[in-house]
C-alpha positions in Angstrom: 27.5 60.8 123.4 25.1 58.0 124.2 28.0 55.4 123.1 30.3 57.2 124.9 28.6 57.3 128.7 28.4 53.8 128.1 31.6 52.7 127.2 32.8 54.6 130.1 30.2 53.1 132.4 31.6 49.6 130.9 35.2 50.4 131.4 34.3 51.9 135.1 32.5 48.3 136.1 35.4 46.3 134.1 38.0 48.1 136.5 35.8 48.2 139.5 35.6 43.9 139.0 38.8 43.7 138.4 40.1 45.7 141.6 38.0 43.6 143.3 39.4 40.8 142.6 43.3 41.5 143.1 42.5 43.1 146.1 40.7 40.5 147.7 42.4 38.1 150.3 44.6 35.2 149.1 42.9 32.0 147.7 42.3 28.9 149.8 42.2 25.9 147.8 40.6 22.0 148.9 42.5 19.1 148.6 41.4 15.9 146.4 38.8 13.5 148.2 40.7 11.4 150.3 40.3 7.9 151.6 42.8 5.6 153.4 40.6 3.3 156.1 37.5 1.3 155.6 34.9 0.8 158.3 36.1 -3.2 158.9 37.0 -3.7 162.6 35.8 -1.0 164.9 35.7 2.1 163.1 36.5 4.4 159.9 39.4 6.5 160.6 40.6 9.4 158.0 42.5 11.1 159.9 45.1 13.8 159.0 48.0 12.8 161.0 48.0 9.6 158.7 47.2 11.6 155.5 50.6 13.7 156.6 52.8 10.5 157.0 51.9 8.8 153.8 52.4 11.9 151.2 52.6 15.1 152.7 52.3 17.1 149.4 49.0 16.4 149.2 47.6 17.7 152.3 48.3 21.1 154.0 49.8 20.7 158.2 47.2 22.8 159.3 44.0 22.8 157.4 41.1 25.5 157.5 37.9 23.2 157.3 37.0 19.9 156.4 34.7 18.0 154.4 33.3 14.2 154.9 31.2 12.3 152.3 30.1 8.5 151.6 31.9 6.1 149.0 30.9 5.5 147.1 27.6 7.9 146.7 28.5 11.9 147.8 26.3 12.1 150.3 27.7 14.2 153.6 28.3 13.3 156.2 26.0 15.3 157.7 23.5 14.0 155.4 24.2 10.5 155.9 22.5 10.0 159.1 25.5 8.7 161.1 26.7 9.4 164.0 30.5 11.0 163.5 32.2 10.6 166.9 35.2 13.2 165.3 35.0 15.7 162.3 37.7 18.1 162.4 39.8 19.9 160.3 42.9 19.4 163.3 42.1 15.9 163.3 40.5 14.4 160.5 36.8 11.7 160.8 36.2 9.2 162.9 33.4 7.0 162.5 32.9 4.3 165.4 31.1 1.2 164.4 29.6 0.6 167.9 27.9 4.0 167.9 25.8 3.1 164.5 22.5 1.9 164.5 23.3 -1.1 162.1 26.8 -1.4 163.9 28.8 -0.6 161.0 29.7 3.0 159.7 29.8 3.8 156.5 32.8 4.4 154.2 33.7 7.9 154.2 36.4 10.1 152.0 37.5 13.9 153.5 39.1 16.6 151.9 40.6 19.6 153.6 40.3 23.2 152.9 44.1 24.6 152.9 45.6 27.8 153.6 47.1 30.0 150.7 50.6 29.2 151.6 49.5 25.9 150.2 47.9 26.8 147.4 49.5 26.0 143.8 49.4 30.3 142.7 46.7 31.0 140.2 48.0 30.7 137.2 50.9 28.8 137.9 49.3 25.6 136.8 
């Protein structure tokens, strides 16, 4: 009797967890890390519009979020201690050299969080 109760509970937990996964919202995804500019000249610009122009299949047109980190090192833009002029999913990243204590931005790379319609469906790899 105990074994049947335990098996029943395990089966209920499996079904419940499986339903949560399948009934949840569609999955979003992050692009790979992208870097097309260096902080030479007056700024480091990692602009969505230029990524879309260069290779539209690597990034979505209407990202939901953005992350930025230093390259190399992988320190988040917030943790790098620099003034970031712009960090927006609709624009990208702009770091202006003249706004920095040492007069030069670090080199940044960005990635964008894209909506489900851009992401590859689960199971179709």
